Backbone as CSV, one residue per row, in Angstrom:
resi,resn,N_x,N_y,N_z,CA_x,CA_y,CA_z,C_x,C_y,C_z
1,MET,4.978,-32.009,1.672,5.319,-30.642,1.401,4.127,-29.905,0.816
2,ASN,4.021,-28.676,1.232,2.931,-27.849,0.754,3.515,-26.755,-0.141
3,PHE,3.250,-26.827,-1.435,3.804,-25.876,-2.384,2.854,-24.717,-2.690
4,VAL,1.687,-24.713,-2.069,0.709,-23.663,-2.320,1.025,-22.476,-1.416
5,LYS,1.210,-21.332,-2.021,1.473,-20.113,-1.271,0.156,-19.372,-1.071
6,ARG,-0.203,-19.148,0.163,-1.449,-18.464,0.466,-1.190,-16.961,0.420
7,VAL,-1.876,-16.277,-0.467,-1.669,-14.850,-0.661,-2.278,-14.057,0.487
8,GLY,-3.427,-14.388,0.892,-4.141,-13.668,1.949,-5.622,-13.842,1.755
9,SER,-6.321,-13.909,2.839,-7.762,-14.108,2.723,-8.467,-12.755,2.751
10,LEU,-9.635,-12.747,2.201,-10.437,-11.532,2.166,-11.173,-11.370,3.484
11,ASP,-11.402,-10.136,3.822,-12.208,-9.805,4.990,-13.652,-10.226,4.710
12,ASP,-14.347,-10.684,5.740,-15.737,-11.121,5.561,-16.634,-9.979,5.099
13,ARG,-16.351,-8.780,5.559,-17.157,-7.626,5.122,-16.968,-7.355,3.632
14,ALA,-15.758,-7.577,3.136,-15.500,-7.362,1.708,-16.272,-8.369,0.870
15,VAL,-16.263,-9.613,1.314,-17.000,-10.654,0.593,-18.500,-10.353,0.623
16,ALA,-19.012,-9.949,1.775,-20.435,-9.622,1.887,-20.790,-8.420,1.023
17,SER,-19.902,-7.445,0.963,-20.156,-6.260,0.148,-20.269,-6.608,-1.331
18,VAL,-19.344,-7.425,-1.829,-19.392,-7.828,-3.238,-20.621,-8.693,-3.508
19,ALA,-20.915,-9.627,-2.601,-22.070,-10.517,-2.795,-23.377,-9.721,-2.806
20,LEU,-23.526,-8.784,-1.874,-24.753,-7.982,-1.839,-24.834,-7.032,-3.030
21,GLY,-23.684,-6.541,-3.477,-23.676,-5.678,-4.659,-24.128,-6.405,-5.907
22,VAL,-23.655,-7.632,-6.064,-24.069,-8.430,-7.229,-25.537,-8.813,-7.115
23,ALA,-25.971,-9.237,-5.939,-27.370,-9.625,-5.747,-28.300,-8.426,-5.966
24,GLY,-27.840,-7.242,-5.561,-28.656,-6.044,-5.721,-28.873,-5.630,-7.159
25,LEU,-28.020,-6.079,-8.054,-28.235,-5.764,-9.462,-29.483,-6.448,-10.011
26,PHE,-29.898,-7.531,-9.370,-31.027,-8.311,-9.869,-32.296,-8.134,-9.052
27,PHE,-32.188,-7.973,-7.735,-33.378,-7.779,-6.907,-33.019,-7.081,-5.610
28,PHE,-34.006,-6.416,-5.000,-33.872,-5.673,-3.745,-32.743,-4.645,-3.786
29,ASN,-32.579,-3.953,-4.931,-31.479,-3.011,-5.042,-31.627,-1.813,-4.122
30,VAL,-32.833,-1.473,-3.711,-33.021,-0.363,-2.791,-32.469,-0.707,-1.405
31,MET,-32.400,-1.973,-1.067,-31.892,-2.409,0.232,-30.435,-2.875,0.138
32,PHE,-30.116,-3.682,-0.871,-28.770,-4.253,-0.963,-27.720,-3.228,-1.386
33,GLY,-28.093,-2.237,-2.168,-27.148,-1.236,-2.635,-26.504,-0.445,-1.506
34,PRO,-27.308,0.193,-0.647,-26.706,0.944,0.458,-25.916,0.071,1.443
35,ILE,-26.367,-1.162,1.664,-25.625,-2.054,2.562,-24.277,-2.405,1.943
36,ALA,-24.253,-2.665,0.634,-22.992,-2.960,-0.055,-22.050,-1.756,0.005
37,ILE,-22.586,-0.560,-0.154,-21.770,0.644,-0.080,-21.180,0.801,1.321
38,ALA,-21.997,0.615,2.346,-21.523,0.784,3.722,-20.454,-0.258,4.078
39,LEU,-20.714,-1.516,3.775,-19.734,-2.563,4.089,-18.442,-2.379,3.299
40,GLY,-18.560,-2.002,2.042,-17.379,-1.770,1.221,-16.563,-0.591,1.711
41,ALA,-17.237,0.477,2.121,-16.526,1.651,2.627,-15.814,1.343,3.943
42,ILE,-16.463,0.595,4.819,-15.819,0.197,6.079,-14.594,-0.648,5.803
43,THR,-14.724,-1.603,4.900,-13.599,-2.476,4.564,-12.461,-1.700,3.923
44,ALA,-12.776,-0.814,2.990,-11.736,-0.039,2.314,-11.023,0.894,3.291
45,HIS,-11.739,1.390,4.273,-11.139,2.294,5.255,-10.206,1.543,6.212
46,ARG,-10.555,0.301,6.557,-9.773,-0.452,7.541,-8.522,-1.109,6.981
47,HIS,-8.440,-1.320,5.697,-7.308,-2.030,5.107,-6.445,-1.069,4.299
48,GLY,-5.163,-1.394,4.214,-4.206,-0.550,3.511,-4.371,-0.618,2.007
49,ALA,-3.742,0.323,1.345,-3.827,0.406,-0.111,-3.174,-0.813,-0.752
50,GLY,-3.816,-1.333,-1.768,-3.274,-2.452,-2.525,-3.573,-3.818,-1.957
51,THR,-4.253,-3.895,-0.831,-4.582,-5.214,-0.269,-5.821,-5.766,-0.963
52,PRO,-5.931,-7.073,-1.032,-7.113,-7.657,-1.691,-8.423,-7.273,-1.010
53,SER,-8.432,-7.143,0.307,-9.666,-6.771,1.006,-10.085,-5.350,0.655
54,ARG,-9.121,-4.438,0.552,-9.456,-3.056,0.176,-10.000,-3.011,-1.248
55,ASN,-9.364,-3.744,-2.150,-9.835,-3.767,-3.540,-11.239,-4.357,-3.632
56,ALA,-11.508,-5.430,-2.890,-12.845,-6.025,-2.892,-13.860,-5.069,-2.272
57,GLY,-13.441,-4.325,-1.244,-14.334,-3.327,-0.655,-14.693,-2.236,-1.637
58,LEU,-13.711,-1.776,-2.406,-13.980,-0.749,-3.413,-14.867,-1.282,-4.537
59,ILE,-14.679,-2.541,-4.890,-15.564,-3.160,-5.885,-16.983,-3.249,-5.332
60,GLY,-17.119,-3.575,-4.045,-18.438,-3.610,-3.407,-19.113,-2.253,-3.412
61,VAL,-18.332,-1.200,-3.168,-18.883,0.166,-3.222,-19.366,0.481,-4.640
62,ALA,-18.559,0.127,-5.629,-18.943,0.384,-7.025,-20.206,-0.387,-7.401
63,LEU,-20.303,-1.632,-6.954,-21.513,-2.416,-7.242,-22.728,-1.846,-6.516
64,GLY,-22.538,-1.357,-5.303,-23.643,-0.734,-4.570,-24.142,0.520,-5.270
65,VAL,-23.221,1.322,-5.781,-23.616,2.514,-6.547,-24.337,2.094,-7.831
66,ALA,-23.845,1.031,-8.474,-24.507,0.530,-9.685,-25.926,0.051,-9.362
67,ASP,-26.116,-0.541,-8.185,-27.465,-0.954,-7.767,-28.412,0.231,-7.718
68,LEU,-27.944,1.326,-7.149,-28.795,2.508,-7.036,-29.042,3.156,-8.393
69,ILE,-28.072,3.074,-9.287,-28.272,3.590,-10.647,-29.311,2.748,-11.386
70,VAL,-29.243,1.429,-11.215,-30.248,0.548,-11.827,-31.626,0.858,-11.268
71,LEU,-31.717,1.079,-9.956,-33.002,1.426,-9.340,-33.546,2.731,-9.919
72,ALA,-32.675,3.735,-10.046,-33.108,5.017,-10.602,-33.565,4.859,-12.046
73,ALA,-32.858,4.053,-12.822,-33.254,3.831,-14.218,-34.594,3.105,-14.295
74,LEU,-34.795,2.126,-13.439,-36.074,1.407,-13.433,-37.222,2.323,-13.038
75,MET,-36.984,3.167,-12.052,-38.041,4.081,-11.633,-38.311,5.136,-12.701
76,ALA,-37.274,5.589,-13.380,-37.458,6.608,-14.421,-38.261,6.071,-15.593
77,THR,-38.111,4.797,-15.892,-38.862,4.234,-17.014,-40.311,3.937,-16.649
78,GLN,-40.632,3.972,-15.365,-41.996,3.653,-14.939,-42.831,4.888,-14.629
79,ILE,-42.302,6.068,-14.851,-43.054,7.290,-14.574,-43.872,7.667,-15.814
80,HIS,-45.187,7.736,-15.637,-46.105,8.101,-16.723,-47.010,9.229,-16.225
81,HIS,-46.985,10.342,-16.901,-47.846,11.477,-16.599,-47.686,11.948,-15.155
82,GLY,-46.470,11.953,-14.646,-46.213,12.508,-13.335,-46.443,11.568,-12.168
83,SER,-46.847,10.350,-12.410,-47.036,9.409,-11.308,-46.299,8.113,-11.600
84,LEU,-45.915,7.441,-10.555,-45.155,6.193,-10.684,-46.119,5.034,-10.873
85,VAL,-45.957,4.304,-11.969,-46.794,3.146,-12.264,-45.881,1.929,-12.326
86,TRP,-46.150,0.940,-11.495,-45.284,-0.238,-11.424,-46.124,-1.475,-11.629
87,HIS,-45.844,-2.215,-12.696,-46.576,-3.448,-12.987,-45.685,-4.647,-12.693
88,VAL,-46.239,-5.612,-12.020,-45.467,-6.812,-11.685,-45.844,-7.932,-12.605
């Protein structure tokens, strides 16, 4: 007997959106942020309200926006005398 009730699996785009959103917080946020936003928006649009895939898509969109905010904050702290200075 199988007593485990399967609630529902997440859409692959939703999982990719969340994964890229989290990865973008640490590196390549200029690339991963917009991709997370696009995948999350597609997923949220295709699934009905209250489904786990839609919720994960919306979380991916939020993480993608957070990636771009982190990028803007990093760039703002590196501007000295009107020019962008970036030290690695």
